[in-house]
PDB file of the backbone (N, CA, C, O) and the ligand in Angstrom, with CONECT records:
HET     ZN  A 101       1
ATOM      1  N   MET A   1      -7.064  -9.795  -3.896  1.00  0.00           N
ATOM      2  CA  MET A   1      -6.911  -8.864  -2.786  1.00  0.00           C
ATOM      3  C   MET A   1      -6.382  -9.592  -1.549  1.00  0.00           C
ATOM      4  O   MET A   1      -6.831 -10.691  -1.221  1.00  0.00           O
ATOM      5  N   ILE A   2      -5.439  -8.973  -0.883  1.00  0.00           N
ATOM      6  CA  ILE A   2      -4.848  -9.543   0.318  1.00  0.00           C
ATOM      7  C   ILE A   2      -5.406  -8.801   1.528  1.00  0.00           C
ATOM      8  O   ILE A   2      -5.453  -7.571   1.549  1.00  0.00           O
ATOM      9  N   ARG A   3      -5.824  -9.557   2.525  1.00  0.00           N
ATOM     10  CA  ARG A   3      -6.314  -8.922   3.737  1.00  0.00           C
ATOM     11  C   ARG A   3      -5.117  -8.400   4.526  1.00  0.00           C
ATOM     12  O   ARG A   3      -4.160  -9.133   4.778  1.00  0.00           O
ATOM     13  N   LEU A   4      -5.180  -7.135   4.911  1.00  0.00           N
ATOM     14  CA  LEU A   4      -4.065  -6.514   5.623  1.00  0.00           C
ATOM     15  C   LEU A   4      -4.301  -6.566   7.123  1.00  0.00           C
ATOM     16  O   LEU A   4      -5.300  -6.051   7.625  1.00  0.00           O
ATOM     17  N   THR A   5      -3.379  -7.189   7.829  1.00  0.00           N
ATOM     18  CA  THR A   5      -3.464  -7.261   9.288  1.00  0.00           C
ATOM     19  C   THR A   5      -2.179  -6.693   9.887  1.00  0.00           C
ATOM     20  O   THR A   5      -1.204  -6.466   9.171  1.00  0.00           O
ATOM     21  N   THR A   6      -2.180  -6.466  11.186  1.00  0.00           N
ATOM     22  CA  THR A   6      -0.983  -5.951  11.847  1.00  0.00           C
ATOM     23  C   THR A   6       0.164  -6.949  11.676  1.00  0.00           C
ATOM     24  O   THR A   6       1.316  -6.570  11.467  1.00  0.00           O
ATOM     25  N   GLU A   7      -0.187  -8.242  11.773  1.00  0.00           N
ATOM     26  CA  GLU A   7       0.829  -9.292  11.693  1.00  0.00           C
ATOM     27  C   GLU A   7       1.473  -9.352  10.301  1.00  0.00           C
ATOM     28  O   GLU A   7       2.696  -9.306  10.178  1.00  0.00           O
ATOM     29  N   ASN A   8       0.648  -9.454   9.264  1.00  0.00           N
ATOM     30  CA  ASN A   8       1.235  -9.687   7.938  1.00  0.00           C
ATOM     31  C   ASN A   8       1.805  -8.438   7.275  1.00  0.00           C
ATOM     32  O   ASN A   8       2.402  -8.523   6.202  1.00  0.00           O
ATOM     33  N   THR A   9       1.624  -7.273   7.910  1.00  0.00           N
ATOM     34  CA  THR A   9       2.202  -6.059   7.320  1.00  0.00           C
ATOM     35  C   THR A   9       3.512  -5.652   8.015  1.00  0.00           C
ATOM     36  O   THR A   9       4.232  -4.775   7.538  1.00  0.00           O
ATOM     37  N   GLN A  10       3.807  -6.304   9.146  1.00  0.00           N
ATOM     38  CA  GLN A  10       4.962  -5.905   9.958  1.00  0.00           C
ATOM     39  C   GLN A  10       6.286  -5.799   9.180  1.00  0.00           C
ATOM     40  O   GLN A  10       6.958  -4.768   9.212  1.00  0.00           O
ATOM     41  N   LYS A  11       6.641  -6.885   8.483  1.00  0.00           N
ATOM     42  CA  LYS A  11       7.900  -6.912   7.728  1.00  0.00           C
ATOM     43  C   LYS A  11       7.910  -5.845   6.642  1.00  0.00           C
ATOM     44  O   LYS A  11       8.910  -5.157   6.439  1.00  0.00           O
ATOM     45  N   ALA A  12       6.788  -5.718   5.952  1.00  0.00           N
ATOM     46  CA  ALA A  12       6.682  -4.746   4.867  1.00  0.00           C
ATOM     47  C   ALA A  12       6.786  -3.321   5.396  1.00  0.00           C
ATOM     48  O   ALA A  12       7.356  -2.451   4.738  1.00  0.00           O
ATOM     49  N   VAL A  13       6.240  -3.084   6.577  1.00  0.00           N
ATOM     50  CA  VAL A  13       6.325  -1.753   7.191  1.00  0.00           C
ATOM     51  C   VAL A  13       7.790  -1.398   7.448  1.00  0.00           C
ATOM     52  O   VAL A  13       8.227  -0.280   7.176  1.00  0.00           O
ATOM     53  N   ALA A  14       8.541  -2.371   7.978  1.00  0.00           N
ATOM     54  CA  ALA A  14       9.965  -2.160   8.251  1.00  0.00           C
ATOM     55  C   ALA A  14      10.723  -1.867   6.964  1.00  0.00           C
ATOM     56  O   ALA A  14      11.574  -0.978   6.925  1.00  0.00           O
ATOM     57  N   LYS A  15      10.410  -2.617   5.911  1.00  0.00           N
ATOM     58  CA  LYS A  15      11.079  -2.435   4.626  1.00  0.00           C
ATOM     59  C   LYS A  15      10.706  -1.088   4.009  1.00  0.00           C
ATOM     60  O   LYS A  15      11.540  -0.418   3.399  1.00  0.00           O
ATOM     61  N   CYS A  16       9.465  -0.710   4.174  1.00  0.00           N
ATOM     62  CA  CYS A  16       8.977   0.553   3.632  1.00  0.00           C
ATOM     63  C   CYS A  16       9.678   1.734   4.307  1.00  0.00           C
ATOM     64  O   CYS A  16      10.046   2.706   3.648  1.00  0.00           O
ATOM     65  N   LYS A  17       9.860   1.640   5.634  1.00  0.00           N
ATOM     66  CA  LYS A  17      10.541   2.708   6.382  1.00  0.00           C
ATOM     67  C   LYS A  17      11.985   2.847   5.927  1.00  0.00           C
ATOM     68  O   LYS A  17      12.544   3.944   5.892  1.00  0.00           O
ATOM     69  N   GLN A  18      12.580   1.699   5.575  1.00  0.00           N
ATOM     70  CA  GLN A  18      13.965   1.665   5.150  1.00  0.00           C
ATOM     71  C   GLN A  18      14.105   2.248   3.737  1.00  0.00           C
ATOM     72  O   GLN A  18      15.000   3.053   3.481  1.00  0.00           O
ATOM     73  N   LEU A  19      13.225   1.840   2.831  1.00  0.00           N
ATOM     74  CA  LEU A  19      13.350   2.207   1.419  1.00  0.00           C
ATOM     75  C   LEU A  19      12.658   3.528   1.073  1.00  0.00           C
ATOM     76  O   LEU A  19      13.036   4.206   0.118  1.00  0.00           O
ATOM     77  N   LYS A  20      11.648   3.880   1.857  1.00  0.00           N
ATOM     78  CA  LYS A  20      10.885   5.120   1.621  1.00  0.00           C
ATOM     79  C   LYS A  20      10.532   5.347   0.145  1.00  0.00           C
ATOM     80  O   LYS A  20      11.000   6.311  -0.461  1.00  0.00           O
ATOM     81  N   PRO A  21       9.722   4.475  -0.427  1.00  0.00           N
ATOM     82  CA  PRO A  21       9.354   4.654  -1.837  1.00  0.00           C
ATOM     83  C   PRO A  21       8.435   5.871  -2.027  1.00  0.00           C
ATOM     84  O   PRO A  21       7.721   6.276  -1.110  1.00  0.00           O
ATOM     85  N   ARG A  22       8.471   6.426  -3.210  1.00  0.00           N
ATOM     86  CA  ARG A  22       7.604   7.560  -3.510  1.00  0.00           C
ATOM     87  C   ARG A  22       6.216   7.041  -3.878  1.00  0.00           C
ATOM     88  O   ARG A  22       6.089   6.020  -4.553  1.00  0.00           O
ATOM     89  N   VAL A  23       5.194   7.735  -3.439  1.00  0.00           N
ATOM     90  CA  VAL A  23       3.817   7.321  -3.723  1.00  0.00           C
ATOM     91  C   VAL A  23       3.085   8.469  -4.397  1.00  0.00           C
ATOM     92  O   VAL A  23       3.199   9.623  -3.984  1.00  0.00           O
ATOM     93  N   LYS A  24       2.333   8.140  -5.437  1.00  0.00           N
ATOM     94  CA  LYS A  24       1.554   9.161  -6.122  1.00  0.00           C
ATOM     95  C   LYS A  24       0.086   8.766  -6.094  1.00  0.00           C
ATOM     96  O   LYS A  24      -0.267   7.632  -6.417  1.00  0.00           O
ATOM     97  N   PHE A  25      -0.758   9.700  -5.711  1.00  0.00           N
ATOM     98  CA  PHE A  25      -2.190   9.458  -5.659  1.00  0.00           C
ATOM     99  C   PHE A  25      -2.783   9.543  -7.075  1.00  0.00           C
ATOM    100  O   PHE A  25      -2.531  10.508  -7.797  1.00  0.00           O
ATOM    101  N   ILE A  26      -3.561   8.545  -7.462  1.00  0.00           N
ATOM    102  CA  ILE A  26      -4.206   8.555  -8.772  1.00  0.00           C
ATOM    103  C   ILE A  26      -5.661   8.977  -8.635  1.00  0.00           C
ATOM    104  O   ILE A  26      -6.074  10.025  -9.133  1.00  0.00           O
ATOM    105  N   LYS A  27      -6.425   8.141  -7.950  1.00  0.00           N
ATOM    106  CA  LYS A  27      -7.807   8.502  -7.612  1.00  0.00           C
ATOM    107  C   LYS A  27      -8.190   7.712  -6.377  1.00  0.00           C
ATOM    108  O   LYS A  27      -7.370   6.978  -5.824  1.00  0.00           O
ATOM    109  N   ASP A  28      -9.421   7.856  -5.946  1.00  0.00           N
ATOM    110  CA  ASP A  28      -9.846   7.244  -4.693  1.00  0.00           C
ATOM    111  C   ASP A  28      -9.310   5.823  -4.515  1.00  0.00           C
ATOM    112  O   ASP A  28      -9.647   4.920  -5.282  1.00  0.00           O
ATOM    113  N   ARG A  29      -8.478   5.639  -3.502  1.00  0.00           N
ATOM    114  CA  ARG A  29      -7.917   4.333  -3.125  1.00  0.00           C
ATOM    115  C   ARG A  29      -7.045   3.677  -4.193  1.00  0.00           C
ATOM    116  O   ARG A  29      -6.784   2.475  -4.126  1.00  0.00           O
ATOM    117  N   LEU A  30      -6.598   4.444  -5.163  1.00  0.00           N
ATOM    118  CA  LEU A  30      -5.671   3.915  -6.164  1.00  0.00           C
ATOM    119  C   LEU A  30      -4.401   4.770  -6.180  1.00  0.00           C
ATOM    120  O   LEU A  30      -4.456   5.993  -6.312  1.00  0.00           O
ATOM    121  N   PHE A  31      -3.255   4.092  -6.041  1.00  0.00           N
ATOM    122  CA  PHE A  31      -1.982   4.794  -5.941  1.00  0.00           C
ATOM    123  C   PHE A  31      -0.941   4.171  -6.865  1.00  0.00           C
ATOM    124  O   PHE A  31      -1.064   3.015  -7.270  1.00  0.00           O
ATOM    125  N   VAL A  32       0.081   4.951  -7.188  1.00  0.00           N
ATOM    126  CA  VAL A  32       1.236   4.433  -7.899  1.00  0.00           C
ATOM    127  C   VAL A  32       2.414   4.517  -6.940  1.00  0.00           C
ATOM    128  O   VAL A  32       2.670   5.559  -6.338  1.00  0.00           O
ATOM    129  N   VAL A  33       3.126   3.401  -6.810  1.00  0.00           N
ATOM    130  CA  VAL A  33       4.299   3.379  -5.941  1.00  0.00           C
ATOM    131  C   VAL A  33       5.531   3.161  -6.806  1.00  0.00           C
ATOM    132  O   VAL A  33       5.591   2.224  -7.601  1.00  0.00           O
ATOM    133  N   TYR A  34       6.521   4.048  -6.637  1.00  0.00           N
ATOM    134  CA  TYR A  34       7.766   3.953  -7.397  1.00  0.00           C
ATOM    135  C   TYR A  34       8.763   3.126  -6.598  1.00  0.00           C
ATOM    136  O   TYR A  34       9.063   3.445  -5.448  1.00  0.00           O
ATOM    137  N   SER A  35       9.270   2.075  -7.203  1.00  0.00           N
ATOM    138  CA  SER A  35      10.238   1.217  -6.528  1.00  0.00           C
ATOM    139  C   SER A  35      11.494   2.003  -6.196  1.00  0.00           C
ATOM    140  O   SER A  35      11.930   2.855  -6.971  1.00  0.00           O
ATOM    141  N   SER A  36      12.081   1.708  -5.021  1.00  0.00           N
ATOM    142  CA  SER A  36      13.267   2.440  -4.592  1.00  0.00           C
ATOM    143  C   SER A  36      14.541   1.853  -5.184  1.00  0.00           C
ATOM    144  O   SER A  36      15.534   2.564  -5.340  1.00  0.00           O
ATOM    145  N   ASN A  37      14.524   0.559  -5.516  1.00  0.00           N
ATOM    146  CA  ASN A  37      15.769  -0.056  -5.989  1.00  0.00           C
ATOM    147  C   ASN A  37      15.837  -0.295  -7.498  1.00  0.00           C
ATOM    148  O   ASN A  37      16.875  -0.724  -8.003  1.00  0.00           O
ATOM    149  N   ASN A  38      14.755  -0.028  -8.223  1.00  0.00           N
ATOM    150  CA  ASN A  38      14.824  -0.091  -9.691  1.00  0.00           C
ATOM    151  C   ASN A  38      13.787   0.871 -10.279  1.00  0.00           C
ATOM    152  O   ASN A  38      13.183   1.656  -9.549  1.00  0.00           O
ATOM    153  N   SER A  39      13.586   0.809 -11.580  1.00  0.00           N
ATOM    154  CA  SER A  39      12.699   1.784 -12.210  1.00  0.00           C
ATOM    155  C   SER A  39      11.257   1.294 -12.293  1.00  0.00           C
ATOM    156  O   SER A  39      10.428   1.904 -12.969  1.00  0.00           O
ATOM    157  N   ASN A  40      10.959   0.189 -11.603  1.00  0.00           N
ATOM    158  CA  ASN A  40       9.604  -0.345 -11.658  1.00  0.00           C
ATOM    159  C   ASN A  40       8.586   0.581 -10.993  1.00  0.00           C
ATOM    160  O   ASN A  40       8.887   1.312 -10.050  1.00  0.00           O
ATOM    161  N   VAL A  41       7.364   0.513 -11.532  1.00  0.00           N
ATOM    162  CA  VAL A  41       6.260   1.303 -11.002  1.00  0.00           C
ATOM    163  C   VAL A  41       5.093   0.346 -10.764  1.00  0.00           C
ATOM    164  O   VAL A  41       4.757  -0.459 -11.633  1.00  0.00           O
ATOM    165  N   TYR A  42       4.491   0.434  -9.610  1.00  0.00           N
ATOM    166  CA  TYR A  42       3.405  -0.497  -9.286  1.00  0.00           C
ATOM    167  C   TYR A  42       2.123   0.241  -8.940  1.00  0.00           C
ATOM    168  O   TYR A  42       2.132   1.220  -8.195  1.00  0.00           O
ATOM    169  N   HIS A  43       1.021  -0.246  -9.494  1.00  0.00           N
ATOM    170  CA  HIS A  43      -0.286   0.293  -9.118  1.00  0.00           C
ATOM    171  C   HIS A  43      -0.789  -0.476  -7.909  1.00  0.00           C
ATOM    172  O   HIS A  43      -0.777  -1.707  -7.895  1.00  0.00           O
ATOM    173  N   VAL A  44      -1.220   0.239  -6.923  1.00  0.00           N
ATOM    174  CA  VAL A  44      -1.686  -0.358  -5.679  1.00  0.00           C
ATOM    175  C   VAL A  44      -3.108   0.125  -5.423  1.00  0.00           C
ATOM    176  O   VAL A  44      -3.385   1.321  -5.514  1.00  0.00           O
ATOM    177  N   SER A  45      -4.006  -0.797  -5.105  1.00  0.00           N
ATOM    178  CA  SER A  45      -5.381  -0.382  -4.818  1.00  0.00           C
ATOM    179  C   SER A  45      -5.877  -0.989  -3.514  1.00  0.00           C
ATOM    180  O   SER A  45      -5.368  -2.011  -3.053  1.00  0.00           O
ATOM    181  N   PHE A  46      -6.867  -0.350  -2.937  1.00  0.00           N
ATOM    182  CA  PHE A  46      -7.375  -0.759  -1.623  1.00  0.00           C
ATOM    183  C   PHE A  46      -8.886  -0.869  -1.612  1.00  0.00           C
ATOM    184  O   PHE A  46      -9.592  -0.259  -2.416  1.00  0.00           O
ATOM    185  N   GLU A  47      -9.350  -1.672  -0.668  1.00  0.00           N
ATOM    186  CA  GLU A  47     -10.779  -1.844  -0.475  1.00  0.00           C
ATOM    187  C   GLU A  47     -11.032  -2.057   1.005  1.00  0.00           C
ATOM    188  O   GLU A  47     -10.180  -2.598   1.709  1.00  0.00           O
ATOM    189  N   VAL A  48     -12.176  -1.644   1.475  1.00  0.00           N
ATOM    190  CA  VAL A  48     -12.550  -1.932   2.856  1.00  0.00           C
ATOM    191  C   VAL A  48     -13.863  -2.692   2.825  1.00  0.00           C
ATOM    192  O   VAL A  48     -14.858  -2.229   2.267  1.00  0.00           O
ATOM    193  N   LYS A  49     -13.846  -3.881   3.443  1.00  0.00           N
ATOM    194  CA  LYS A  49     -15.061  -4.706   3.510  1.00  0.00           C
ATOM    195  C   LYS A  49     -15.298  -5.103   4.949  1.00  0.00           C
ATOM    196  O   LYS A  49     -14.413  -5.670   5.589  1.00  0.00           O
ATOM    197  N   ASP A  50     -16.463  -4.819   5.460  1.00  0.00           N
ATOM    198  CA  ASP A  50     -16.826  -5.162   6.842  1.00  0.00           C
ATOM    199  C   ASP A  50     -15.748  -4.728   7.831  1.00  0.00           C
ATOM    200  O   ASP A  50     -15.428  -5.457   8.770  1.00  0.00           O
ATOM    201  N   GLY A  51     -15.198  -3.555   7.619  1.00  0.00           N
ATOM    202  CA  GLY A  51     -14.206  -3.007   8.537  1.00  0.00           C
ATOM    203  C   GLY A  51     -12.812  -3.596   8.374  1.00  0.00           C
ATOM    204  O   GLY A  51     -11.892  -3.212   9.096  1.00  0.00           O
ATOM    205  N   GLU A  52     -12.643  -4.525   7.434  1.00  0.00           N
ATOM    206  CA  GLU A  52     -11.325  -5.124   7.193  1.00  0.00           C
ATOM    207  C   GLU A  52     -10.699  -4.452   5.979  1.00  0.00           C
ATOM    208  O   GLU A  52     -11.385  -4.092   5.022  1.00  0.00           O
ATOM    209  N   LYS A  53      -9.383  -4.290   6.042  1.00  0.00           N
ATOM    210  CA  LYS A  53      -8.698  -3.637   4.930  1.00  0.00           C
ATOM    211  C   LYS A  53      -8.107  -4.670   3.984  1.00  0.00           C
ATOM    212  O   LYS A  53      -7.522  -5.664   4.413  1.00  0.00           O
ATOM    213  N   PHE A  54      -8.271  -4.420   2.690  1.00  0.00           N
ATOM    214  CA  PHE A  54      -7.705  -5.286   1.671  1.00  0.00           C
ATOM    215  C   PHE A  54      -6.873  -4.459   0.714  1.00  0.00           C
ATOM    216  O   PHE A  54      -7.179  -3.296   0.451  1.00  0.00           O
ATOM    217  N   GLY A  55      -5.816  -5.070   0.193  1.00  0.00           N
ATOM    218  CA  GLY A  55      -4.973  -4.344  -0.741  1.00  0.00           C
ATOM    219  C   GLY A  55      -4.476  -5.235  -1.856  1.00  0.00           C
ATOM    220  O   GLY A  55      -4.436  -6.458  -1.722  1.00  0.00           O
ATOM    221  N   LYS A  56      -4.098  -4.614  -2.955  1.00  0.00           N
ATOM    222  CA  LYS A  56      -3.598  -5.358  -4.101  1.00  0.00           C
ATOM    223  C   LYS A  56      -2.468  -4.581  -4.756  1.00  0.00           C
ATOM    224  O   LYS A  56      -2.550  -3.364  -4.919  1.00  0.00           O
ATOM    225  N   CYS A  57      -1.411  -5.298  -5.129  1.00  0.00           N
ATOM    226  CA  CYS A  57      -0.279  -4.679  -5.804  1.00  0.00           C
ATOM    227  C   CYS A  57       0.020  -5.492  -7.058  1.00  0.00           C
ATOM    228  O   CYS A  57      -0.485  -6.604  -7.216  1.00  0.00           O
ATOM    229  N   GLU A  58       0.837  -4.943  -7.944  1.00  0.00           N
ATOM    230  CA  GLU A  58       1.143  -5.640  -9.203  1.00  0.00           C
ATOM    231  C   GLU A  58       2.426  -6.454  -9.160  1.00  0.00           C
ATOM    232  O   GLU A  58       2.749  -7.153 -10.120  1.00  0.00           O
ATOM    233  N   CYS A  59       3.162  -6.370  -8.054  1.00  0.00           N
ATOM    234  CA  CYS A  59       4.464  -7.040  -8.029  1.00  0.00           C
ATOM    235  C   CYS A  59       4.328  -8.543  -7.761  1.00  0.00           C
ATOM    236  O   CYS A  59       3.243  -9.034  -7.447  1.00  0.00           O
ATOM    237  N   LYS A  60       5.449  -9.261  -7.890  1.00  0.00           N
ATOM    238  CA  LYS A  60       5.437 -10.724  -7.766  1.00  0.00           C
ATOM    239  C   LYS A  60       5.094 -11.187  -6.356  1.00  0.00           C
ATOM    240  O   LYS A  60       4.405 -12.192  -6.181  1.00  0.00           O
ATOM    241  N   ALA A  61       5.571 -10.461  -5.354  1.00  0.00           N
ATOM    242  CA  ALA A  61       5.287 -10.833  -3.967  1.00  0.00           C
ATOM    243  C   ALA A  61       3.782 -10.812  -3.715  1.00  0.00           C
ATOM    244  O   ALA A  61       3.233 -11.702  -3.067  1.00  0.00           O
ATOM    245  N   SER A  62       3.135  -9.786  -4.238  1.00  0.00           N
ATOM    246  CA  SER A  62       1.700  -9.635  -4.051  1.00  0.00           C
ATOM    247  C   SER A  62       0.926 -10.749  -4.764  1.00  0.00           C
ATOM    248  O   SER A  62      -0.103 -11.213  -4.274  1.00  0.00           O
ATOM    249  N   GLU A  63       1.426 -11.164  -5.911  1.00  0.00           N
ATOM    250  CA  GLU A  63       0.802 -12.267  -6.661  1.00  0.00           C
ATOM    251  C   GLU A  63       0.774 -13.545  -5.831  1.00  0.00           C
ATOM    252  O   GLU A  63      -0.142 -14.361  -5.935  1.00  0.00           O
ATOM    253  N   LYS A  64       1.807 -13.694  -5.002  1.00  0.00           N
ATOM    254  CA  LYS A  64       1.902 -14.887  -4.150  1.00  0.00           C
ATOM    255  C   LYS A  64       1.101 -14.733  -2.865  1.00  0.00           C
ATOM    256  O   LYS A  64       1.083 -15.636  -2.028  1.00  0.00           O
ATOM    257  N   GLY A  65       0.440 -13.593  -2.709  1.00  0.00           N
ATOM    258  CA  GLY A  65      -0.367 -13.379  -1.514  1.00  0.00           C
ATOM    259  C   GLY A  65       0.399 -12.768  -0.362  1.00  0.00           C
ATOM    260  O   GLY A  65      -0.066 -12.773   0.778  1.00  0.00           O
ATOM    261  N   LEU A  66       1.588 -12.236  -0.664  1.00  0.00           N
ATOM    262  CA  LEU A  66       2.391 -11.595   0.377  1.00  0.00           C
ATOM    263  C   LEU A  66       2.146 -10.091   0.396  1.00  0.00           C
ATOM    264  O   LEU A  66       1.838  -9.482  -0.628  1.00  0.00           O
ATOM    265  N   VAL A  67       2.289  -9.512   1.573  1.00  0.00           N
ATOM    266  CA  VAL A  67       2.169  -8.058   1.693  1.00  0.00           C
ATOM    267  C   VAL A  67       3.527  -7.451   1.365  1.00  0.00           C
ATOM    268  O   VAL A  67       4.504  -7.716   2.064  1.00  0.00           O
ATOM    269  N   CYS A  68       3.603  -6.647   0.323  1.00  0.00           N
ATOM    270  CA  CYS A  68       4.870  -6.035  -0.075  1.00  0.00           C
ATOM    271  C   CYS A  68       4.935  -4.615   0.473  1.00  0.00           C
ATOM    272  O   CYS A  68       3.938  -4.087   0.967  1.00  0.00           O
ATOM    273  N   TYR A  69       6.091  -4.011   0.386  1.00  0.00           N
ATOM    274  CA  TYR A  69       6.227  -2.655   0.937  1.00  0.00           C
ATOM    275  C   TYR A  69       5.509  -1.608   0.092  1.00  0.00           C
ATOM    276  O   TYR A  69       5.226  -0.508   0.567  1.00  0.00           O
ATOM    277  N   HIS A  70       5.213  -1.957  -1.176  1.00  0.00           N
ATOM    278  CA  HIS A  70       4.437  -1.027  -2.018  1.00  0.00           C
ATOM    279  C   HIS A  70       3.039  -0.839  -1.417  1.00  0.00           C
ATOM    280  O   HIS A  70       2.503   0.267  -1.355  1.00  0.00           O
ATOM    281  N   LEU A  71       2.472  -1.979  -0.976  1.00  0.00           N
ATOM    282  CA  LEU A  71       1.135  -1.938  -0.364  1.00  0.00           C
ATOM    283  C   LEU A  71       1.138  -1.064   0.883  1.00  0.00           C
ATOM    284  O   LEU A  71       0.234  -0.257   1.099  1.00  0.00           O
ATOM    285  N   VAL A  72       2.174  -1.243   1.698  1.00  0.00           N
ATOM    286  CA  VAL A  72       2.268  -0.470   2.931  1.00  0.00           C
ATOM    287  C   VAL A  72       2.428   1.017   2.611  1.00  0.00           C
ATOM    288  O   VAL A  72       1.813   1.867   3.254  1.00  0.00           O
ATOM    289  N   ALA A  73       3.259   1.322   1.611  1.00  0.00           N
ATOM    290  CA  ALA A  73       3.470   2.716   1.211  1.00  0.00           C
ATOM    291  C   ALA A  73       2.144   3.330   0.753  1.00  0.00           C
ATOM    292  O   ALA A  73       1.803   4.451   1.129  1.00  0.00           O
ATOM    293  N   GLY A  74       1.407   2.582  -0.059  1.00  0.00           N
ATOM    294  CA  GLY A  74       0.103   3.056  -0.544  1.00  0.00           C
ATOM    295  C   GLY A  74      -0.885   3.193   0.594  1.00  0.00           C
ATOM    296  O   GLY A  74      -1.628   4.172   0.666  1.00  0.00           O
ATOM    297  N   ALA A  75      -0.895   2.208   1.488  1.00  0.00           N
ATOM    298  CA  ALA A  75      -1.830   2.218   2.617  1.00  0.00           C
ATOM    299  C   ALA A  75      -1.580   3.422   3.513  1.00  0.00           C
ATOM    300  O   ALA A  75      -2.520   4.052   3.998  1.00  0.00           O
ATOM    301  N   THR A  76      -0.311   3.735   3.728  1.00  0.00           N
ATOM    302  CA  THR A  76       0.044   4.883   4.559  1.00  0.00           C
ATOM    303  C   THR A  76      -0.494   6.170   3.933  1.00  0.00           C
ATOM    304  O   THR A  76      -1.065   7.021   4.614  1.00  0.00           O
ATOM    305  N   ALA A  77      -0.299   6.288   2.623  1.00  0.00           N
ATOM    306  CA  ALA A  77      -0.798   7.464   1.906  1.00  0.00           C
ATOM    307  C   ALA A  77      -2.322   7.500   1.951  1.00  0.00           C
ATOM    308  O   ALA A  77      -2.921   8.568   2.078  1.00  0.00           O
ATOM    309  N   ASN A  78      -2.946   6.327   1.845  1.00  0.00           N
ATOM    310  CA  ASN A  78      -4.403   6.230   1.860  1.00  0.00           C
ATOM    311  C   ASN A  78      -4.972   6.674   3.212  1.00  0.00           C
ATOM    312  O   ASN A  78      -5.944   7.428   3.268  1.00  0.00           O
ATOM    313  N   ILE A  79      -4.361   6.204   4.287  1.00  0.00           N
ATOM    314  CA  ILE A  79      -4.806   6.573   5.628  1.00  0.00           C
ATOM    315  C   ILE A  79      -4.644   8.084   5.822  1.00  0.00           C
ATOM    316  O   ILE A  79      -5.509   8.741   6.402  1.00  0.00           O
ATOM    317  N   TYR A  80      -3.543   8.615   5.338  1.00  0.00           N
ATOM    318  CA  TYR A  80      -3.282  10.050   5.443  1.00  0.00           C
ATOM    319  C   TYR A  80      -4.371  10.843   4.728  1.00  0.00           C
ATOM    320  O   TYR A  80      -4.891  11.829   5.250  1.00  0.00           O
ATOM    321  N   ARG A  81      -4.703  10.389   3.523  1.00  0.00           N
ATOM    322  CA  ARG A  81      -5.750  11.052   2.741  1.00  0.00           C
ATOM    323  C   ARG A  81      -7.097  11.003   3.452  1.00  0.00           C
ATOM    324  O   ARG A  81      -7.816  11.999   3.536  1.00  0.00           O
ATOM    325  N   GLN A  82      -7.424   9.794   3.972  1.00  0.00           N
ATOM    326  CA  GLN A  82      -8.695   9.624   4.669  1.00  0.00           C
ATOM    327  C   GLN A  82      -8.765  10.553   5.882  1.00  0.00           C
ATOM    328  O   GLN A  82      -9.811  11.137   6.164  1.00  0.00           O
ATOM    329  N   SER A  83      -7.654  10.684   6.589  1.00  0.00           N
ATOM    330  CA  SER A  83      -7.665  11.521   7.781  1.00  0.00           C
ATOM    331  C   SER A  83      -7.821  12.989   7.397  1.00  0.00           C
ATOM    332  O   SER A  83      -8.418  13.762   8.146  1.00  0.00           O
ATOM    333  N   LEU A  84      -7.294  13.381   6.247  1.00  0.00           N
ATOM    334  CA  LEU A  84      -7.470  14.751   5.760  1.00  0.00           C
ATOM    335  C   LEU A  84      -8.947  15.014   5.469  1.00  0.00           C
ATOM    336  O   LEU A  84      -9.487  16.073   5.789  1.00  0.00           O
ATOM    337  N   LYS A  85      -9.589  14.007   4.845  1.00  0.00           N
ATOM    338  CA  LYS A  85     -10.994  14.099   4.507  1.00  0.00           C
ATOM    339  C   LYS A  85     -11.838  14.257   5.771  1.00  0.00           C
ATOM    340  O   LYS A  85     -12.765  15.066   5.821  1.00  0.00           O
ATOM    341  N   LEU A  86     -11.501  13.473   6.777  1.00  0.00           N
ATOM    342  CA  LEU A  86     -12.253  13.499   8.027  1.00  0.00           C
ATOM    343  C   LEU A  86     -12.066  14.822   8.747  1.00  0.00           C
ATOM    344  O   LEU A  86     -12.954  15.291   9.458  1.00  0.00           O
ATOM    345  N   ALA A  87     -10.898  15.414   8.553  1.00  0.00           N
ATOM    346  CA  ALA A  87     -10.583  16.654   9.240  1.00  0.00           C
ATOM    347  C   ALA A  87     -11.411  17.831   8.704  1.00  0.00           C
ATOM    348  O   ALA A  87     -11.623  18.823   9.401  1.00  0.00           O
ATOM    349  N   LYS A  88     -11.873  17.701   7.453  1.00  0.00           N
ATOM    350  CA  LYS A  88     -12.614  18.807   6.828  1.00  0.00           C
ATOM    351  C   LYS A  88     -14.049  18.916   7.322  1.00  0.00           C
ATOM    352  O   LYS A  88     -14.788  19.798   6.884  1.00  0.00           O
TER     353      LYS A  88
HETATM  354 ZN    ZN A 101       4.200  -4.757  -4.433  1.00  0.00          ZN2+
END
């Protein structure tokens, strides 16, 4: 799991806005992100520990401990879902 901070997600956020990958909700905090430039599909999952956000993706960048745009895409969808829940 990679700890998500404002600093280490910045580049990925920019890339995510550019590529706009499709995200599909699977179940609580688990998402599938469809790559924009090839047919790859990545499972992305999230965790919150002591108020810190953590994320994990299946791609090579994530294996190296980097925040990829799949994580950001999933995180955005996750935050959206959480806010819907809170709104109810
Ligand atoms: Zn990834």
